[in-house]
C-alpha positions, 0 to 999 in steps of 0.5 A: 499499500503506497502513501505516497505515489508521485506523477512522473509526466513523462507522457507525449503531452506531460500525462502521467505514463508511470508513477514513482512510489517510494520504495518501490520505484517506478510502475506503469500507469496500466499497473498502478490503475489495476493495483488501485481498482483491486483497493490497493492503494485506498487513499487514491481513485482512478479518473477516466480522462479523454478514454485514458484511466489515471491514479489521482489522490483522494483529496485532503488538506496535505498538498504534499501527498497529492499525485501531480505535486 
């Protein structure tokens, strides 16, 4: 279970094709989406943007744990 997931902004237009998880390293977007949907990262959810699924952190008052910060 990841508490801190960072988007790598490594897609063609700066979208996240992969994410970095502290202590685990780089994880492909599709794999992480599956893990989030399976409930392995309960502080995160999946959003669909233009037909592509991305991982986002659940909102809270702490900006430092947001995926794209």
